[in-house]
Each structure stands twice: as C-alpha cells, then as structure tokens.
C-alpha positions as CSV (number, residue, x, y, z in Angstrom):
1,M,42.1,51.5,-73.3
2,R,45.4,50.4,-74.8
3,K,46.6,47.6,-77.0
4,C,49.4,45.3,-75.7
5,N,52.2,45.0,-78.2
6,K,52.9,41.4,-76.9
7,C,49.5,39.7,-76.8
8,G,47.6,42.2,-79.0
9,E,44.7,42.5,-76.6
10,W,43.0,45.8,-75.6
11,K,43.2,46.4,-71.9
12,E,42.6,49.1,-69.3
13,L,45.6,51.4,-68.5
14,E,45.7,49.9,-65.0
15,E,46.8,46.7,-66.7
16,F,50.1,48.3,-67.8
17,S,53.0,49.2,-65.5
18,K,54.1,52.8,-65.2
19,S,57.1,54.0,-67.1
20,S,58.6,57.5,-66.8
21,S,60.6,57.1,-70.0
22,R,57.6,56.7,-72.3
23,R,55.3,59.3,-73.7
24,E,52.1,57.7,-72.4
25,R,53.8,56.9,-69.0
26,R,53.0,53.2,-69.5
27,Q,54.8,50.1,-70.7
28,I,54.0,48.8,-74.1
29,W,53.4,45.3,-72.7
30,C,50.7,44.5,-70.2
31,K,51.5,43.3,-66.7
32,L,50.6,39.7,-67.5
33,C,52.9,39.5,-70.6
34,Q,55.7,41.1,-68.6
35,S,55.4,38.7,-65.8
36,T,55.3,35.7,-68.2
37,H,58.3,36.9,-70.1
38,A,60.3,37.6,-66.9
39,K,59.5,34.1,-65.5
40,T,60.6,32.5,-68.8
41,Y,63.7,34.6,-68.9
42,R,64.8,33.6,-65.3
43,L,64.4,29.9,-66.2
44,K,67.1,30.0,-68.8
45,P,70.2,28.1,-67.6
46,E,72.7,30.9,-68.3
47,I,70.5,33.4,-66.4
48,K,70.3,31.0,-63.5
49,I,74.1,30.6,-63.4
50,S,74.7,34.3,-63.5
51,T,72.1,35.0,-60.9
52,E,73.6,32.5,-58.5
53,L,77.1,33.8,-59.1
54,Y,75.9,37.4,-58.4
55,R,74.3,36.3,-55.1
56,K,77.5,34.5,-54.0
57,T,79.7,37.4,-54.8
58,H,77.3,40.0,-53.4
59,K,75.9,38.3,-50.3
60,E,75.8,41.4,-48.1
61,T,74.3,43.6,-50.8
62,H,71.6,41.0,-51.6
63,K,70.9,40.4,-47.9
64,R,70.6,44.1,-47.2
65,Y,68.3,44.6,-50.2
66,T,66.1,41.6,-49.2
67,K,65.8,42.9,-45.7
68,N,64.9,46.4,-46.8
69,W,62.3,45.1,-49.2
70,Y,60.7,43.0,-46.6
71,Q,60.5,45.9,-44.1
72,N,58.8,48.1,-46.7
73,N,56.4,45.3,-47.9
74,K,55.4,43.4,-44.8
75,E,51.7,43.5,-45.7
76,I,52.3,42.1,-49.2
77,V,54.4,39.3,-47.8
78,K,51.7,38.4,-45.2
79,E,49.0,38.5,-47.9
80,R,51.0,36.2,-50.2
81,G,51.7,33.8,-47.3
82,R,48.0,33.8,-46.4
83,L,46.9,33.1,-50.0
84,Y,49.5,30.3,-50.4
85,R,48.5,28.6,-47.1
86,K,44.8,28.8,-48.1
87,N,45.3,27.4,-51.7
88,N,47.9,24.7,-50.7
89,K,46.6,23.2,-47.5
90,K,47.0,19.5,-48.6
91,A,50.5,20.2,-50.1
92,R,51.7,22.0,-46.9
93,A,50.3,19.2,-44.7
94,L,52.1,16.6,-46.8
95,V,55.4,18.5,-46.7
96,D,55.1,19.0,-42.9
97,K,54.4,15.3,-42.4
98,L,57.3,14.2,-44.6
99,Y,59.6,16.6,-42.8
100,A,58.5,15.4,-39.4
101,L,59.2,11.8,-40.4
102,S,62.6,12.5,-41.8
103,H,63.7,15.0,-39.1
104,K,62.2,13.5,-35.9
105,K,64.8,14.9,-33.6
106,E,64.8,18.4,-35.1
107,A,60.9,18.4,-35.1
108,R,60.9,17.4,-31.4
109,M,63.4,20.1,-30.6
110,L,61.5,22.7,-32.6
111,S,58.2,21.7,-30.9
112,R,59.8,21.9,-27.5
113,K,61.2,25.3,-28.3
114,Y,57.8,26.7,-29.4
115,R,56.2,25.2,-26.3
116,N,58.7,26.7,-23.9
117,E,58.6,30.1,-25.7
118,L,54.8,30.0,-26.0
119,R,54.9,30.9,-29.7
120,D,51.7,31.9,-31.5
121,W,51.6,28.5,-33.3
122,Y,51.7,26.5,-30.1
123,V,49.2,28.6,-28.3
124,R,46.8,28.5,-31.3
125,E,47.1,24.7,-31.5
126,T,46.3,24.5,-27.8
127,I,43.1,26.5,-28.3
128,V,42.1,24.3,-31.3
129,R,42.7,21.1,-29.4
130,Y,40.6,22.3,-26.5
131,F,37.6,23.1,-28.6
132,R,38.0,20.0,-30.8
133,K,38.2,17.7,-27.8
134,R,34.8,19.1,-26.6
135,K,33.4,19.0,-30.1
136,I,32.7,22.8,-30.1
137,E,32.8,24.8,-33.3
138,I,35.3,27.6,-33.3
139,G,35.6,30.5,-35.8
140,N,38.7,32.6,-36.4
141,I,41.2,32.6,-33.6
142,T,42.0,36.3,-33.0
143,P,45.3,37.7,-31.6
144,E,43.4,38.7,-28.5
145,M,42.4,35.1,-27.9
146,I,46.0,34.0,-28.4
147,E,47.3,36.6,-26.0
148,L,44.7,35.7,-23.3
149,K,45.5,32.0,-23.6
150,R,49.3,32.8,-23.4
151,K,48.8,34.7,-20.1
152,A,46.6,31.8,-18.8
153,I,49.3,29.2,-19.6
154,T,52.0,31.4,-18.1
155,M,50.0,31.8,-14.9
156,Y,49.4,28.0,-14.7
157,R,53.1,27.2,-15.2
158,T,54.1,29.7,-12.6
159,L,51.7,28.2,-10.0
160,K,52.8,24.7,-10.9
161,Q,56.5,25.6,-10.5
162,F,55.7,27.4,-7.2
163,K,53.8,24.4,-5.9
164,Q,56.7,22.1,-6.9
165,W,59.1,24.3,-5.1
166,R,57.0,24.3,-1.9
167,E,56.8,20.6,-1.9
168,E,60.5,20.2,-2.3
169,Y,61.1,22.8,0.4
170,E,58.7,21.2,2.8
171,S,60.1,17.7,2.2
172,S,63.6,19.0,3.0
173,N,62.3,20.8,6.2
174,A,59.9,18.1,7.5
175,D,60.9,18.8,11.1
176,V,59.8,22.4,10.9
177,Y,56.0,21.6,10.6
178,G,53.8,23.6,12.9
179,K,51.7,26.6,13.0
180,Q,53.8,28.4,10.4
181,F,53.2,25.8,7.6
182,S,49.6,25.4,8.7
183,D,48.9,29.1,8.3
184,E,50.7,29.2,4.9
185,E,48.8,26.2,3.7
186,N,45.4,27.8,4.4
187,Y,46.4,31.3,3.1
188,G,44.5,32.0,-0.1
189,G,43.1,28.5,-0.5
190,R,44.9,25.3,-1.5
191,F,47.1,25.3,-4.6
192,S,45.4,22.3,-6.0
193,A,42.3,24.4,-6.7
194,K,42.9,26.1,-10.1
195,P,41.7,29.7,-10.6
196,N,38.5,30.1,-12.6
197,L,40.4,31.9,-15.4
198,I,42.7,29.0,-16.0
199,S,39.9,26.4,-16.0
200,A,37.8,28.6,-18.3
201,T,40.5,28.9,-20.9
202,G,40.9,25.1,-21.2
203,I,44.2,24.4,-19.5
C-alpha cells in the first residue's frame, strides 16, 4: 500500500505508474490523479496553441510516431474502439444519421465503394438484414461467417456476370443457334438455378 501525494488516499502499488528515477520505483501520484492532471493541463489555451504549432512544424515526426504507436498497440486501439461503440451506440447512430443527411453524395459513394469491395461492414449488414427479414435471432457474427458470406456473394456476382455476358453474346450471334448452343445450355444445368450454397447463405 502507498499514499498518493495528490489525493491523499492509500492505494495498491499497481495504482501507481512505474518510475526508474525514484527510490521505490513508483510515481508519487496515483494513475487517476496523473490522468486528471494531464487532461486539465492539455486543456489550457497556451498548451493547445503550442501543441498545434508543434504538430504543424513536425508533421512527418508526428505521423511516424503515431504510426509506430498504432502498430505496437493494435489490441489496445481495438479494445478502446469496442468499448466506445458499446457505450455510445445512440450517439454514434445520431452522428451517422446527421452525416448521411448532410453528405448524401459522399455517403452514397462510400456505400457503393464498400459494396463493390465487399468490406466487412457491408457483408455484416447483409447477414443482419437476411436474418432480420426472416425474424431469426442471430448471435455474434464471427469472422468465419463474414468470410463465407463474402465468398458466396463473389460466386453469385461471377455467375450473374457470366450469364449476362452469355445473353449478350447469344443476342449478337442469333444466327448461330443450333446443336452447339443447345449442348452448352444443358451442360451443368441452367444458370437460373442458383447453387444450394448461395441460397443457403441468403443471397
């Protein structure tokens, strides 16, 4: 146990940050007091100005530091993002709605980009809509489910494009109908019949 010189409370040693320059190898302020003091200090106008000035004059250094920190602390960033999304669902939904209303063109372009690239967000929403439409309860959507759905959508799009290409080709070569096209049409079944994998995944 140790007493904090800031708040005066007795706390466990784990509540104090490590310090190699002190005899007890711990800071004299607890982590909570240090965090509160740092936040208050950063809110001062002169500190804000100096911080912005440093970032403008040291863009590459700041960018390199931020990138290295992110690479070494990915799990921390993911956990912070998860907790924020969990605790601020209504606020995030309101911000997204306001952004979509004031940036309709950008929102459509972004949505189209995610749809074409089959991003995780788009694939996850596709799964959610499928189960919601059928009033089926669904638990956590795992990465394996997203990957399986992505493959199913890719297969469906490929078959659809191939069918469209065949229709265009046949319409431009209408005078070549005969045994060749008849054999190709019957080979492997008709294209209008979707594979079981695609129908089972809700496309």
